[in-house]
Kinemage of the C-alpha trace (Angstrom):
@kinemage 1
@onewidth
@group {chain A} dominant
@subgroup {mainchain}
@vectorlist {calphas} color= white
{ca unk a 1} P 74.466 82.361 153.740
{ca unk a 2} L 78.042 81.578 154.742
{ca unk a 3} L 79.551 78.531 153.097
{ca unk a 4} L 80.558 77.160 156.498
{ca unk a 5} L 76.856 77.075 157.436
{ca unk a 6} L 75.645 75.818 154.053
{ca unk a 7} L 78.104 72.975 153.464
{ca unk a 8} L 77.168 70.763 156.439
{ca unk a 9} L 73.446 71.114 155.708
{ca unk a 10} L 73.805 70.176 152.034
{ca unk a 11} L 76.200 67.319 152.774
{ca unk a 12} L 73.908 65.963 155.502
{ca unk a 13} L 70.941 66.111 153.113
{ca unk a 14} L 72.710 64.673 150.058
{ca unk a 15} L 75.451 62.460 151.466
{ca unk a 16} L 79.224 62.675 151.211
{ca unk a 17} L 79.496 61.925 147.501
{ca unk a 18} L 80.908 64.415 145.015
{ca unk a 19} L 77.406 65.548 144.039
{ca unk a 20} L 76.850 67.241 147.400
{ca unk a 21} L 80.118 69.114 147.057
{ca unk a 22} L 79.161 70.148 143.517
{ca unk a 23} L 75.878 71.555 144.847
{ca unk a 24} L 77.729 73.534 147.526
{ca unk a 25} L 80.136 74.928 144.920
{ca unk a 26} L 77.287 75.610 142.496
{ca unk a 27} L 75.302 77.583 145.057
{ca unk a 28} L 78.407 79.513 146.038
{ca unk a 29} L 79.403 80.534 142.513
{ca unk a 30} L 75.907 81.144 141.124
{ca unk a 31} L 75.050 84.411 142.840
{ca unk a 32} L 78.204 86.450 142.129
{ca unk a 33} L 77.905 85.588 138.443
{ca unk a 34} L 74.161 86.269 138.384
{ca unk a 35} L 74.386 89.614 140.171
{ca unk a 36} L 77.339 90.863 138.139
{ca unk a 37} L 75.715 89.819 134.869
{ca unk a 38} L 72.424 91.488 135.783
{ca unk a 39} L 74.217 94.675 136.718
{ca unk a 40} L 76.205 94.707 133.496
{ca unk a 41} L 73.104 94.145 131.391
{ca unk a 42} L 71.194 96.911 133.144
{ca unk a 43} L 73.909 99.577 133.347
{ca unk a 44} L 73.787 100.614 129.731
{ca unk a 45} L 73.947 104.277 128.822
{ca unk a 46} L 70.362 105.277 127.897
{ca unk a 47} L 71.723 107.490 125.121
{ca unk a 48} L 73.281 104.449 123.475
{ca unk a 49} L 69.972 102.582 123.666
{ca unk a 50} L 68.155 105.581 122.172
{ca unk a 51} L 70.726 105.799 119.389
{ca unk a 52} L 70.249 102.143 118.483
{ca unk a 53} L 66.476 102.548 118.551
{ca unk a 54} L 66.740 105.576 116.269
{ca unk a 55} L 68.524 103.307 113.801
{ca unk a 56} L 65.560 100.883 114.076
{ca unk a 57} L 67.496 98.224 115.977
{ca unk a 58} L 65.351 95.364 117.213
{ca unk a 59} L 65.367 94.496 120.935
{ca unk a 60} L 67.437 91.415 120.092
{ca unk a 61} L 69.957 93.540 118.236
{ca unk a 62} L 70.170 95.996 121.168
{ca unk a 63} L 70.747 93.045 123.481
{ca unk a 64} L 73.425 91.369 121.366
{ca unk a 65} L 75.212 94.495 120.156
{ca unk a 66} L 74.954 96.751 123.193
{ca unk a 67} L 73.908 95.019 126.398
{ca unk a 68} L 76.076 91.889 126.094
{ca unk a 69} L 79.285 93.797 125.250
{ca unk a 70} L 78.520 96.225 128.082
{ca unk a 71} L 78.058 93.304 130.479
{ca unk a 72} L 81.300 91.478 129.600
{ca unk a 73} L 83.532 93.264 132.157
{ca unk a 74} L 80.888 92.620 134.819
{ca unk a 75} L 80.559 88.980 133.811
{ca unk a 76} L 84.313 88.506 134.040
{ca unk a 77} L 84.364 90.122 137.476
{ca unk a 78} L 81.720 87.620 138.536
{ca unk a 79} L 83.712 84.762 137.027
{ca unk a 80} L 86.951 85.788 138.740
{ca unk a 81} L 85.206 86.173 142.089
{ca unk a 82} L 83.342 82.899 141.657
{ca unk a 83} L 86.460 80.986 140.657
{ca unk a 84} L 88.122 81.794 143.956
{ca unk a 85} L 84.910 81.323 145.953
{ca unk a 86} L 84.317 77.985 144.241
{ca unk a 87} L 87.745 76.748 145.249
{ca unk a 88} L 87.137 77.824 148.838
{ca unk a 89} L 83.674 76.217 148.809
{ca unk a 90} L 85.066 72.918 147.523
{ca unk a 91} L 87.702 72.816 150.243
{ca unk a 92} L 85.212 73.752 152.970
{ca unk a 93} L 82.741 71.141 151.683
{ca unk a 94} L 85.481 68.534 151.981
{ca unk a 95} L 85.999 69.536 155.619
{ca unk a 96} L 82.495 68.314 156.410
{ca unk a 97} L 82.179 65.277 154.227
{ca unk a 98} L 85.255 63.943 152.560
{ca unk a 99} L 85.615 60.362 151.445
{ca unk a 100} L 89.369 60.061 151.135
{ca unk a 101} L 90.468 62.613 148.558
{ca unk a 102} L 90.861 66.343 148.086
{ca unk a 103} L 92.715 69.215 149.710
{ca unk a 104} L 90.019 69.786 152.337
{ca unk a 105} L 90.177 66.154 153.392
{ca unk a 106} L 93.974 66.271 153.490
{ca unk a 107} L 93.921 69.411 155.653
{ca unk a 108} L 91.467 67.867 158.147
{ca unk a 109} L 93.413 64.599 158.383
{ca unk a 110} L 96.792 66.288 158.780
{ca unk a 111} L 95.501 68.724 161.410
{ca unk a 112} L 94.283 65.685 163.342
{ca unk a 113} L 97.789 64.220 163.285
{ca unk a 114} L 99.465 67.587 164.001
{ca unk a 115} L 101.346 67.445 160.715
{ca unk a 116} L 101.367 71.188 160.182
{ca unk a 117} L 103.938 71.116 157.396
{ca unk a 118} L 101.532 69.095 155.248
{ca unk a 119} L 98.648 71.379 156.241
{ca unk a 120} L 100.595 74.437 155.118
{ca unk a 121} L 101.626 72.669 151.917
{ca unk a 122} L 97.957 71.964 151.122
{ca unk a 123} L 97.031 75.568 151.919
{ca unk a 124} L 99.829 76.823 149.653
{ca unk a 125} L 98.678 74.527 146.835
{ca unk a 126} L 95.123 75.842 147.201
{ca unk a 127} L 96.411 79.418 147.194
{ca unk a 128} L 98.508 78.866 144.078
{ca unk a 129} L 95.584 77.184 142.351
{ca unk a 130} L 93.289 80.096 143.198
{ca unk a 131} L 95.821 82.686 142.049
{ca unk a 132} L 96.449 80.779 138.809
{ca unk a 133} L 92.765 80.426 137.938
{ca unk a 134} L 92.118 84.082 138.774
{ca unk a 135} L 95.034 85.251 136.621
{ca unk a 136} L 93.999 83.027 133.704
{ca unk a 137} L 90.510 84.536 133.830
{ca unk a 138} L 92.013 88.038 134.048
{ca unk a 139} L 94.125 87.291 130.962
{ca unk a 140} L 91.065 86.005 129.112
{ca unk a 141} L 89.168 89.114 130.208
{ca unk a 142} L 91.860 91.368 128.737
{ca unk a 143} L 91.654 89.497 125.438
{ca unk a 144} L 87.855 89.529 125.274
{ca unk a 145} L 87.310 93.070 126.580
{ca unk a 146} L 90.435 94.806 125.322
{ca unk a 147} L 88.245 97.618 123.988
{ca unk a 148} L 86.913 98.467 127.455
{ca unk a 149} L 88.247 101.527 129.292
{ca unk a 150} L 89.292 99.426 132.295
{ca unk a 151} L 91.901 97.684 130.116
{ca unk a 152} L 93.548 100.838 128.842
{ca unk a 153} L 96.695 102.135 130.449
{ca unk a 154} L 96.795 105.592 131.984
{ca unk a 155} L 99.903 106.568 129.992
């Protein structure tokens, strides 16, 4: 469901407090993380699972030593996607129910007064915030999953 359709419904049901915006953001970020994690946990090479079983690895050991490491790149992809989507969701939620603070509120107020320079400043701040959070997560991903083939250079 698009966030533009979800935000007004949640805010109408819960009120304009921060909790309603947190629910909108939570719903928005939950599914990319869930789907990416599930895919990472399930896309394990069957030969690797068979090898661990031949060494008498318990299901818990297979999960912690094989499935979780295999899922880490997928989890980080979900986190990076959700970080940006969460920022967008928070701003959109503020469009529909702001109580005096936030970038979404500022954008709505300044559009109403035709102060486009302030609108563009708020949009640029949101963009820089999204880029910064994404890049910090990408840096953390490289540190955590440096062993993964996607982090190796082609040289």
